PDB file of N, CA, C and O in Angstrom:
ATOM      1  N   UNK A   1      67.787 139.794  75.052  1.00  0.00           N
ATOM      2  CA  UNK A   1      67.772 140.870  76.001  1.00  0.00           C
ATOM      3  C   UNK A   1      67.036 140.455  77.279  1.00  0.00           C
ATOM      4  O   UNK A   1      67.378 140.909  78.371  1.00  0.00           O
ATOM      5  N   UNK A   2      66.051 139.611  77.144  1.00  0.00           N
ATOM      6  CA  UNK A   2      65.317 139.156  78.327  1.00  0.00           C
ATOM      7  C   UNK A   2      66.259 138.484  79.320  1.00  0.00           C
ATOM      8  O   UNK A   2      66.182 138.736  80.523  1.00  0.00           O
ATOM      9  N   UNK A   3      67.139 137.636  78.820  1.00  0.00           N
ATOM     10  CA  UNK A   3      68.106 136.950  79.674  1.00  0.00           C
ATOM     11  C   UNK A   3      68.970 137.962  80.421  1.00  0.00           C
ATOM     12  O   UNK A   3      69.169 137.836  81.630  1.00  0.00           O
ATOM     13  N   UNK A   4      69.480 138.958  79.712  1.00  0.00           N
ATOM     14  CA  UNK A   4      70.308 139.995  80.345  1.00  0.00           C
ATOM     15  C   UNK A   4      69.510 140.791  81.372  1.00  0.00           C
ATOM     16  O   UNK A   4      69.982 141.051  82.479  1.00  0.00           O
ATOM     17  N   UNK A   5      68.311 141.166  80.993  1.00  0.00           N
ATOM     18  CA  UNK A   5      67.473 141.955  81.899  1.00  0.00           C
ATOM     19  C   UNK A   5      67.272 141.236  83.216  1.00  0.00           C
ATOM     20  O   UNK A   5      67.372 141.831  84.289  1.00  0.00           O
ATOM     21  N   UNK A   6      66.992 139.963  83.120  1.00  0.00           N
ATOM     22  CA  UNK A   6      66.675 139.204  84.333  1.00  0.00           C
ATOM     23  C   UNK A   6      67.927 138.762  85.082  1.00  0.00           C
ATOM     24  O   UNK A   6      67.993 138.895  86.304  1.00  0.00           O
ATOM     25  N   UNK A   7      68.928 138.233  84.362  1.00  0.00           N
ATOM     26  CA  UNK A   7      70.087 137.666  85.058  1.00  0.00           C
ATOM     27  C   UNK A   7      71.087 138.722  85.514  1.00  0.00           C
ATOM     28  O   UNK A   7      71.656 138.592  86.598  1.00  0.00           O
ATOM     29  N   UNK A   8      71.312 139.744  84.733  1.00  0.00           N
ATOM     30  CA  UNK A   8      72.291 140.766  85.116  1.00  0.00           C
ATOM     31  C   UNK A   8      71.695 141.755  86.108  1.00  0.00           C
ATOM     32  O   UNK A   8      72.312 142.078  87.122  1.00  0.00           O
ATOM     33  N   UNK A   9      70.500 142.228  85.810  1.00  0.00           N
ATOM     34  CA  UNK A   9      69.907 143.270  86.643  1.00  0.00           C
ATOM     35  C   UNK A   9      68.871 142.751  87.634  1.00  0.00           C
ATOM     36  O   UNK A   9      68.595 143.397  88.645  1.00  0.00           O
ATOM     37  N   UNK A  10      68.305 141.600  87.349  1.00  0.00           N
ATOM     38  CA  UNK A  10      67.214 141.096  88.179  1.00  0.00           C
ATOM     39  C   UNK A  10      65.953 141.938  88.026  1.00  0.00           C
ATOM     40  O   UNK A  10      65.120 142.001  88.930  1.00  0.00           O
ATOM     41  N   UNK A  11      65.824 142.595  86.851  1.00  0.00           N
ATOM     42  CA  UNK A  11      64.710 143.506  86.601  1.00  0.00           C
ATOM     43  C   UNK A  11      63.542 142.779  85.964  1.00  0.00           C
ATOM     44  O   UNK A  11      63.722 141.874  85.149  1.00  0.00           O
ATOM     45  N   UNK A  12      62.345 143.187  86.346  1.00  0.00           N
ATOM     46  CA  UNK A  12      61.151 142.819  85.592  1.00  0.00           C
ATOM     47  C   UNK A  12      61.082 143.775  84.404  1.00  0.00           C
ATOM     48  O   UNK A  12      61.816 144.762  84.351  1.00  0.00           O
ATOM     49  N   UNK A  13      60.209 143.481  83.463  1.00  0.00           N
ATOM     50  CA  UNK A  13      60.012 144.419  82.351  1.00  0.00           C
ATOM     51  C   UNK A  13      59.585 145.777  82.892  1.00  0.00           C
ATOM     52  O   UNK A  13      60.048 146.815  82.418  1.00  0.00           O
ATOM     53  N   UNK A  14      58.713 145.767  83.870  1.00  0.00           N
ATOM     54  CA  UNK A  14      58.201 147.014  84.436  1.00  0.00           C
ATOM     55  C   UNK A  14      59.321 147.855  85.056  1.00  0.00           C
ATOM     56  O   UNK A  14      59.372 149.070  84.863  1.00  0.00           O
ATOM     57  N   UNK A  15      60.199 147.214  85.787  1.00  0.00           N
ATOM     58  CA  UNK A  15      61.300 147.957  86.415  1.00  0.00           C
ATOM     59  C   UNK A  15      62.225 148.552  85.355  1.00  0.00           C
ATOM     60  O   UNK A  15      62.702 149.676  85.508  1.00  0.00           O
ATOM     61  N   UNK A  16      62.479 147.805  84.287  1.00  0.00           N
ATOM     62  CA  UNK A  16      63.315 148.331  83.202  1.00  0.00           C
ATOM     63  C   UNK A  16      62.638 149.514  82.522  1.00  0.00           C
ATOM     64  O   UNK A  16      63.304 150.483  82.156  1.00  0.00           O
ATOM     65  N   UNK A  17      61.338 149.445  82.353  1.00  0.00           N
ATOM     66  CA  UNK A  17      60.621 150.555  81.714  1.00  0.00           C
ATOM     67  C   UNK A  17      60.740 151.829  82.545  1.00  0.00           C
ATOM     68  O   UNK A  17      60.881 152.920  81.991  1.00  0.00           O
ATOM     69  N   UNK A  18      60.686 151.699  83.846  1.00  0.00           N
ATOM     70  CA  UNK A  18      60.831 152.867  84.717  1.00  0.00           C
ATOM     71  C   UNK A  18      62.236 153.446  84.627  1.00  0.00           C
ATOM     72  O   UNK A  18      62.421 154.658  84.745  1.00  0.00           O
ATOM     73  N   UNK A  19      63.215 152.593  84.420  1.00  0.00           N
ATOM     74  CA  UNK A  19      64.610 153.036  84.335  1.00  0.00           C
ATOM     75  C   UNK A  19      64.891 153.799  83.044  1.00  0.00           C
ATOM     76  O   UNK A  19      65.666 154.756  83.053  1.00  0.00           O
ATOM     77  N   UNK A  20      64.269 153.388  81.925  1.00  0.00           N
ATOM     78  CA  UNK A  20      64.586 154.031  80.652  1.00  0.00           C
ATOM     79  C   UNK A  20      63.451 154.846  80.046  1.00  0.00           C
ATOM     80  O   UNK A  20      63.654 155.531  79.044  1.00  0.00           O
ATOM     81  N   UNK A  21      62.273 154.784  80.630  1.00  0.00           N
ATOM     82  CA  UNK A  21      61.188 155.648  80.188  1.00  0.00           C
ATOM     83  C   UNK A  21      60.441 155.227  78.941  1.00  0.00           C
ATOM     84  O   UNK A  21      60.049 156.068  78.132  1.00  0.00           O
ATOM     85  N   UNK A  22      60.242 153.938  78.783  1.00  0.00           N
ATOM     86  CA  UNK A  22      59.408 153.437  77.686  1.00  0.00           C
ATOM     87  C   UNK A  22      58.325 152.546  78.281  1.00  0.00           C
ATOM     88  O   UNK A  22      58.354 152.235  79.471  1.00  0.00           O
ATOM     89  N   UNK A  23      57.377 152.139  77.458  1.00  0.00           N
ATOM     90  CA  UNK A  23      56.300 151.282  77.946  1.00  0.00           C
ATOM     91  C   UNK A  23      56.768 149.835  78.075  1.00  0.00           C
ATOM     92  O   UNK A  23      57.751 149.427  77.456  1.00  0.00           O
ATOM     93  N   UNK A  24      56.049 149.072  78.886  1.00  0.00           N
ATOM     94  CA  UNK A  24      56.348 147.653  79.032  1.00  0.00           C
ATOM     95  C   UNK A  24      56.133 146.930  77.704  1.00  0.00           C
ATOM     96  O   UNK A  24      56.842 145.975  77.385  1.00  0.00           O
ATOM     97  N   UNK A  25      55.156 147.391  76.939  1.00  0.00           N
ATOM     98  CA  UNK A  25      54.892 146.791  75.633  1.00  0.00           C
ATOM     99  C   UNK A  25      56.089 146.966  74.699  1.00  0.00           C
ATOM    100  O   UNK A  25      56.383 146.088  73.887  1.00  0.00           O
ATOM    101  N   UNK A  26      56.776 148.100  74.816  1.00  0.00           N
ATOM    102  CA  UNK A  26      57.964 148.330  73.989  1.00  0.00           C
ATOM    103  C   UNK A  26      59.050 147.326  74.347  1.00  0.00           C
ATOM    104  O   UNK A  26      59.655 146.724  73.460  1.00  0.00           O
ATOM    105  N   UNK A  27      59.299 147.144  75.629  1.00  0.00           N
ATOM    106  CA  UNK A  27      60.310 146.178  76.068  1.00  0.00           C
ATOM    107  C   UNK A  27      59.927 144.776  75.617  1.00  0.00           C
ATOM    108  O   UNK A  27      60.767 144.032  75.111  1.00  0.00           O
ATOM    109  N   UNK A  28      58.671 144.418  75.799  1.00  0.00           N
ATOM    110  CA  UNK A  28      58.204 143.105  75.378  1.00  0.00           C
ATOM    111  C   UNK A  28      58.391 142.911  73.884  1.00  0.00           C
ATOM    112  O   UNK A  28      58.831 141.846  73.452  1.00  0.00           O
ATOM    113  N   UNK A  29      58.068 143.910  73.097  1.00  0.00           N
ATOM    114  CA  UNK A  29      58.190 143.807  71.643  1.00  0.00           C
ATOM    115  C   UNK A  29      59.642 143.690  71.203  1.00  0.00           C
ATOM    116  O   UNK A  29      59.941 142.975  70.247  1.00  0.00           O
ATOM    117  N   UNK A  30      60.543 144.378  71.883  1.00  0.00           N
ATOM    118  CA  UNK A  30      61.969 144.250  71.571  1.00  0.00           C
ATOM    119  C   UNK A  30      62.446 142.844  71.911  1.00  0.00           C
ATOM    120  O   UNK A  30      63.164 142.220  71.130  1.00  0.00           O
ATOM    121  N   UNK A  31      62.050 142.352  73.068  1.00  0.00           N
ATOM    122  CA  UNK A  31      62.481 141.022  73.509  1.00  0.00           C
ATOM    123  C   UNK A  31      61.936 139.906  72.634  1.00  0.00           C
ATOM    124  O   UNK A  31      62.551 138.844  72.542  1.00  0.00           O
ATOM    125  N   UNK A  32      60.810 140.121  71.998  1.00  0.00           N
ATOM    126  CA  UNK A  32      60.223 139.089  71.136  1.00  0.00           C
ATOM    127  C   UNK A  32      60.475 139.364  69.652  1.00  0.00           C
ATOM    128  O   UNK A  32      59.853 138.751  68.784  1.00  0.00           O
ATOM    129  N   UNK A  33      61.391 140.289  69.375  1.00  0.00           N
ATOM    130  CA  UNK A  33      61.803 140.631  68.000  1.00  0.00           C
ATOM    131  C   UNK A  33      60.657 141.118  67.117  1.00  0.00           C
ATOM    132  O   UNK A  33      60.651 140.878  65.909  1.00  0.00           O
ATOM    133  N   UNK A  34      59.685 141.805  67.725  1.00  0.00           N
ATOM    134  CA  UNK A  34      58.591 142.375  66.944  1.00  0.00           C
ATOM    135  C   UNK A  34      58.765 143.875  66.739  1.00  0.00           C
ATOM    136  O   UNK A  34      57.967 144.508  66.049  1.00  0.00           O
ATOM    137  N   UNK A  35      59.806 144.441  67.338  1.00  0.00           N
ATOM    138  CA  UNK A  35      60.026 145.886  67.263  1.00  0.00           C
ATOM    139  C   UNK A  35      61.519 146.159  67.233  1.00  0.00           C
ATOM    140  O   UNK A  35      62.281 145.611  68.030  1.00  0.00           O
ATOM    141  N   UNK A  36      61.927 147.012  66.306  1.00  0.00           N
ATOM    142  CA  UNK A  36      63.312 147.465  66.236  1.00  0.00           C
ATOM    143  C   UNK A  36      63.370 148.800  66.967  1.00  0.00           C
ATOM    144  O   UNK A  36      62.685 149.745  66.578  1.00  0.00           O
ATOM    145  N   UNK A  37      64.174 148.890  68.017  1.00  0.00           N
ATOM    146  CA  UNK A  37      64.198 150.116  68.816  1.00  0.00           C
ATOM    147  C   UNK A  37      64.809 151.292  68.055  1.00  0.00           C
ATOM    148  O   UNK A  37      65.588 151.117  67.117  1.00  0.00           O
ATOM    149  N   UNK A  38      64.436 152.481  68.483  1.00  0.00           N
ATOM    150  CA  UNK A  38      65.035 153.689  67.921  1.00  0.00           C
ATOM    151  C   UNK A  38      66.521 153.692  68.254  1.00  0.00           C
ATOM    152  O   UNK A  38      66.975 152.936  69.113  1.00  0.00           O
ATOM    153  N   UNK A  39      67.258 154.530  67.584  1.00  0.00           N
ATOM    154  CA  UNK A  39      68.696 154.640  67.843  1.00  0.00           C
ATOM    155  C   UNK A  39      68.954 155.036  69.289  1.00  0.00           C
ATOM    156  O   UNK A  39      69.837 154.477  69.940  1.00  0.00           O
ATOM    157  N   UNK A  40      68.193 155.989  69.789  1.00  0.00           N
ATOM    158  CA  UNK A  40      68.378 156.440  71.172  1.00  0.00           C
ATOM    159  C   UNK A  40      68.144 155.287  72.141  1.00  0.00           C
ATOM    160  O   UNK A  40      68.941 155.069  73.053  1.00  0.00           O
ATOM    161  N   UNK A  41      67.071 154.559  71.950  1.00  0.00           N
ATOM    162  CA  UNK A  41      66.770 153.434  72.829  1.00  0.00           C
ATOM    163  C   UNK A  41      67.816 152.329  72.676  1.00  0.00           C
ATOM    164  O   UNK A  41      68.204 151.701  73.661  1.00  0.00           O
ATOM    165  N   UNK A  42      68.269 152.093  71.458  1.00  0.00           N
ATOM    166  CA  UNK A  42      69.293 151.072  71.219  1.00  0.00           C
ATOM    167  C   UNK A  42      70.622 151.446  71.867  1.00  0.00           C
ATOM    168  O   UNK A  42      71.454 150.572  72.111  1.00  0.00           O
ATOM    169  N   UNK A  43      70.831 152.705  72.144  1.00  0.00           N
ATOM    170  CA  UNK A  43      72.043 153.136  72.854  1.00  0.00           C
ATOM    171  C   UNK A  43      71.845 153.165  74.369  1.00  0.00           C
ATOM    172  O   UNK A  43      72.792 152.944  75.123  1.00  0.00           O
ATOM    173  N   UNK A  44      70.622 153.434  74.814  1.00  0.00           N
ATOM    174  CA  UNK A  44      70.343 153.453  76.256  1.00  0.00           C
ATOM    175  C   UNK A  44      70.394 152.063  76.867  1.00  0.00           C
ATOM    176  O   UNK A  44      70.948 151.881  77.951  1.00  0.00           O
ATOM    177  N   UNK A  45      69.826 151.090  76.188  1.00  0.00           N
ATOM    178  CA  UNK A  45      69.732 149.737  76.751  1.00  0.00           C
ATOM    179  C   UNK A  45      71.102 149.125  77.062  1.00  0.00           C
ATOM    180  O   UNK A  45      71.293 148.633  78.175  1.00  0.00           O
ATOM    181  N   UNK A  46      72.048 149.132  76.144  1.00  0.00           N
ATOM    182  CA  UNK A  46      73.358 148.566  76.479  1.00  0.00           C
ATOM    183  C   UNK A  46      74.041 149.276  77.646  1.00  0.00           C
ATOM    184  O   UNK A  46      74.742 148.641  78.434  1.00  0.00           O
ATOM    185  N   UNK A  47      73.842 150.574  77.761  1.00  0.00           N
ATOM    186  CA  UNK A  47      74.445 151.319  78.867  1.00  0.00           C
ATOM    187  C   UNK A  47      73.916 150.821  80.207  1.00  0.00           C
ATOM    188  O   UNK A  47      74.668 150.738  81.178  1.00  0.00           O
ATOM    189  N   UNK A  48      72.654 150.497  80.266  1.00  0.00           N
ATOM    190  CA  UNK A  48      72.058 149.992  81.508  1.00  0.00           C
ATOM    191  C   UNK A  48      72.646 148.633  81.878  1.00  0.00           C
ATOM    192  O   UNK A  48      72.869 148.344  83.053  1.00  0.00           O
ATOM    193  N   UNK A  49      72.895 147.803  80.865  1.00  0.00           N
ATOM    194  CA  UNK A  49      73.434 146.467  81.100  1.00  0.00           C
ATOM    195  C   UNK A  49      74.962 146.453  81.189  1.00  0.00           C
ATOM    196  O   UNK A  49      75.562 145.413  81.458  1.00  0.00           O
ATOM    197  N   UNK A  50      75.586 147.608  80.962  1.00  0.00           N
ATOM    198  CA  UNK A  50      77.044 147.704  80.919  1.00  0.00           C
ATOM    199  C   UNK A  50      77.612 146.780  79.838  1.00  0.00           C
ATOM    200  O   UNK A  50      78.594 146.068  80.045  1.00  0.00           O
ATOM    201  N   UNK A  51      76.958 146.823  78.685  1.00  0.00           N
ATOM    202  CA  UNK A  51      77.350 146.024  77.520  1.00  0.00           C
ATOM    203  C   UNK A  51      77.489 146.953  76.323  1.00  0.00           C
ATOM    204  O   UNK A  51      77.103 148.119  76.395  1.00  0.00           O
ATOM    205  N   UNK A  52      78.034 146.447  75.230  1.00  0.00           N
ATOM    206  CA  UNK A  52      78.094 147.223  73.995  1.00  0.00           C
ATOM    207  C   UNK A  52      76.800 146.999  73.208  1.00  0.00           C
ATOM    208  O   UNK A  52      76.045 146.067  73.483  1.00  0.00           O
ATOM    209  N   UNK A  53      76.563 147.858  72.242  1.00  0.00           N
ATOM    210  CA  UNK A  53      75.387 147.700  71.380  1.00  0.00           C
ATOM    211  C   UNK A  53      75.427 146.341  70.694  1.00  0.00           C
ATOM    212  O   UNK A  53      74.403 145.663  70.600  1.00  0.00           O
ATOM    213  N   UNK A  54      76.603 145.939  70.212  1.00  0.00           N
ATOM    214  CA  UNK A  54      76.721 144.654  69.513  1.00  0.00           C
ATOM    215  C   UNK A  54      76.489 143.458  70.415  1.00  0.00           C
ATOM    216  O   UNK A  54      76.147 142.383  69.924  1.00  0.00           O
ATOM    217  N   UNK A  55      76.664 143.611  71.711  1.00  0.00           N
ATOM    218  CA  UNK A  55      76.382 142.513  72.633  1.00  0.00           C
ATOM    219  C   UNK A  55      74.889 142.368  72.903  1.00  0.00           C
ATOM    220  O   UNK A  55      74.430 141.308  73.330  1.00  0.00           O
ATOM    221  N   UNK A  56      74.139 143.426  72.656  1.00  0.00           N
ATOM    222  CA  UNK A  56      72.693 143.402  72.886  1.00  0.00           C
ATOM    223  C   UNK A  56      71.929 143.120  71.592  1.00  0.00           C
ATOM    224  O   UNK A  56      70.991 142.322  71.578  1.00  0.00           O
ATOM    225  N   UNK A  57      72.334 143.777  70.514  1.00  0.00           N
ATOM    226  CA  UNK A  57      71.621 143.692  69.239  1.00  0.00           C
ATOM    227  C   UNK A  57      72.546 143.165  68.143  1.00  0.00           C
ATOM    228  O   UNK A  57      73.747 143.432  68.135  1.00  0.00           O
ATOM    229  N   UNK A  58      71.951 142.413  67.224  1.00  0.00           N
ATOM    230  CA  UNK A  58      72.696 141.910  66.056  1.00  0.00           C
ATOM    231  C   UNK A  58      71.873 142.153  64.800  1.00  0.00           C
ATOM    232  O   UNK A  58      70.645 142.219  64.850  1.00  0.00           O
ATOM    233  N   UNK A  59      72.556 142.282  63.690  1.00  0.00           N
ATOM    234  CA  UNK A  59      71.889 142.382  62.397  1.00  0.00           C
ATOM    235  C   UNK A  59      71.625 140.988  61.864  1.00  0.00           C
ATOM    236  O   UNK A  59      72.491 140.116  61.935  1.00  0.00           O
ATOM    237  N   UNK A  60      70.458 140.782  61.340  1.00  0.00           N
ATOM    238  CA  UNK A  60      70.131 139.531  60.699  1.00  0.00           C
ATOM    239  C   UNK A  60      70.609 139.584  59.252  1.00  0.00           C
ATOM    240  O   UNK A  60      70.828 140.669  58.712  1.00  0.00           O
ATOM    241  N   UNK A  61      70.770 138.446  58.631  1.00  0.00           N
ATOM    242  CA  UNK A  61      71.263 138.386  57.256  1.00  0.00           C
ATOM    243  C   UNK A  61      70.388 139.181  56.286  1.00  0.00           C
ATOM    244  O   UNK A  61      70.894 139.760  55.325  1.00  0.00           O
ATOM    245  N   UNK A  62      69.086 139.210  56.534  1.00  0.00           N
ATOM    246  CA  UNK A  62      68.176 139.908  55.615  1.00  0.00           C
ATOM    247  C   UNK A  62      68.036 141.394  55.949  1.00  0.00           C
ATOM    248  O   UNK A  62      67.294 142.102  55.267  1.00  0.00           O
ATOM    249  N   UNK A  63      68.732 141.886  56.982  1.00  0.00           N
ATOM    250  CA  UNK A  63      68.699 143.307  57.314  1.00  0.00           C
ATOM    251  C   UNK A  63      69.614 144.041  56.391  1.00  0.00           C
ATOM    252  O   UNK A  63      69.744 145.261  56.490  1.00  0.00           O
TER     253      UNK A  63
END
């Protein structure tokens, strides 16, 4: 997601947080795979990038 955030939108984490209303720590944790976003957030993020949920998030084998 970090690649998309920066290359598609040119957004810093802070700018993305202002766009979707979460903390910078939340964005950082999602980007470093330390946090699984809520369903609402998982649907908001792809809409901002003009991507599908599957293009942003994937299930791991152990999920």
